[in-house]
Residue, then its C-alpha position, 0 to 999 in steps of 0.5 A: m295253715r301249715f301243721p308242724a312236721t311229724p317226726l319220722f320216729l312217730q310215723a314209722l311207730g305209726l306205720v307199725v302200730a296201724a299194721l299190727v292193728a289191721a292184722e289183729i282186726a283181720t284175725v279177729v274177724v276171720v276168727l269170729n266168721l269162720p265155722p269152728p272146726a269139728p272135733d275128731i270123734y272116736s267110739v269104744a269100738d275104735v279103741v278096742q280094735a286098736a287095742h286088739r290089733g296092736a297096729p294103727v287103726q283108721t277111724p271114720d271121724g278122727r286120726d288113726l289110733i295107734a297102740h303102744m306099751l308102757s311100763v306106767p299108766p298114762t298121765g293127764d286129767t282124768v275124763g270125768g262126768r259122762r265120760l266115765e260111761f266111755r271107760a266103763a264101756t271100753a272095760q266091758a268090751l274088753a272083759l276087764p275090771i274098770a280099774d284096769v282101763v284108764v282114760t285120760q284127756q290130753g290138753p284142752r278140747i276143742v269142742a264144736l257140738g254142731g260139727a260133732q252132731r254131724r259127724l255123729d248122724a253120719r254113723p251107724e244107728s247103733q253107735r250114735d248113743a255110745p259113749l264117745l271121745l272128742g279131740d286128743f286122749k289116751v286110753g290105758i289098759r293094764q296087761p297081765d304082766g303089769r305093763w300098759q297098753v296106750v291107745e291114743p290118736e296118732r299125731a298129725f303133722a298135716i294142716d287140717p281143712w280149717e287151718r288151711r282156711l284160716l291161713l288163707v283168709l290171714a294171707i288175703a288179709a295181709v295182701g289187703v294191707s299191704p297197699l296201705a303199708w306200701w304207700f305209707a313206707r313210699r311217703l315216708a321215703a319219698p322226701i329222703s329220695a328227693l333230698a338225694a337227688g337235690a344233693e346229686r344236682l348240686g354237685r352238677d349245678p351249684s345254682a340249682p334252685r332251693l329244695d322245697i320238700r315236705g316231710s318228717a321234722e328230720v327230713t325238714l331240718a336236714v333240707n334247710a340245712f342243705n339249702e343254707m349250704q348251698e346258698r353259702l357254696r353259691h356265694y363262695v363260687d360267686d366271690r372266687t369267680g368274681m375275684i378271679a374276673a376282677i384281677a384278670h380284667d385289672l391286668r389289661t391296663p398294665l399289659t397295655r402300658l408295657r406294650f407302649r413302653i417296649e417300642a423304645a427297647p432294642e428289636e431283639v428284646r422287643v420281640k421277646l417281650a411282645a411275645d410274653i405280653d401276647q400270652m399274658e393277653a391270651m391268658v387274661s382273655a381266657t380267664l375272662a371267657f372262663v368266668r363269663d361262662a361260669s357265671r351265666p345262667r344255665e340254659r338246658v335244652k333237648l339236643e342230639i349230641a351226635s349231630l353236634v359232635e359231627t358238626i365240630m368234626d366237619e368244621a375241624a376237617e375244613t381247616g385241613a385237620n385229620a378229624a372225622a365223626e364215626a357212624s353213631d347212635r342218634v341220642v338226645v340229651d337235656g343239656d346246655p348247647i354252648a357249654l357242650r360245644r365248647l367241651i367237645t371243641n376242646l377235646v377235639d382241639n387237644a386230640l389234634k394238637f397232641g395227637s394229630a388226628a381226632r375221631g368222635r363217636v356217641f353212643a347210649e350206655d346204662g341211660m347215659a350218652i357217651v361221647e368219645i374223642d379218640d386221638n393218637g396222643p400220648g394219653i394222661a396218667e392215671d393219676q392225672i385224669e381227675r386233676a385234668f378237670e381242675p381250672f388252670h391246671r395243665l398237664e404239660a407242666s412246661r408252659n411251652r408256648d407252642t402248645g398254648g393254652i393255660g389249663l381252661 
């Protein structure tokens, strides 16, 4: 049973949602499994030392403490409860009334009691039972001139170790999700790439097989429209080719009658009419050959194209023509041997006809096989290069019998 294709919008939305859910799950797992960060611990002695020195003081279990002057006391949530002991102990250590000391908590406090206890146990025994502050805080001390000296932890711009661990684990989680996202994205893009390749193949061969691409609803719709367009184009080419073949074939009968009827014409007129009829029959034969080649199935095989160029040059040289193949790279291509031989032969014949000499070479460049047929001819105008490949179009517009050919 074949299920209906999912729209590309829903597939892309599913990719985004899946990536977000995976990232959220990884974040939750990391946060729940990583040990909470141990808070910075500050003692009364640390604050008193910073107040006396007026310069940054390095603490054993936290950031450096700095002291600066303000005209008003610090603002924030006043620490209450047991933390009043810290205010009283600080005032006592500074020999000030408790009203001249203000302790405020700045923002939310991250308290990990286990980490705090381990840091506290590492301190001298005399400090273990002393009042402590955790995290960010401000201690305001009123000065005799009415200003306030504020002691607080220095702002930290570096990443803490626990933050580095968190970022590392999140990066590992992102790397783990990346292959799934890559596979999903490739799955979304593969049908579009296949459709582009099919369009490029159609430009080279209108009889290429129909595309069978499965993907999103939008891609399936585009593939169906592409296949219908290819079918209409194939019918158009076949109808046009068949019409040209029928016209060329039907022309042979009146040409044959004309050839018999000119027998009674005067010698001088008969010669000119016979030449015209010969040229018309050559055009008919060339047209039928073109139609036959265009309508036959393409058979691509592996072939070494430099050898093909050398063979054609040798055959031309055997007839006395000035043709030679230069030393070339051995390049293997996947192509139609008959069509390639006809193509290169036409180039060599034109080089000899219009340029009196032909030199062939083959080399590889940017993943392509390049065949060059060099001659001494007048060349082709820039605006005529593309038209040179159109059927029945001749660059030599006079249709001179000496040059021959009908543009095929």
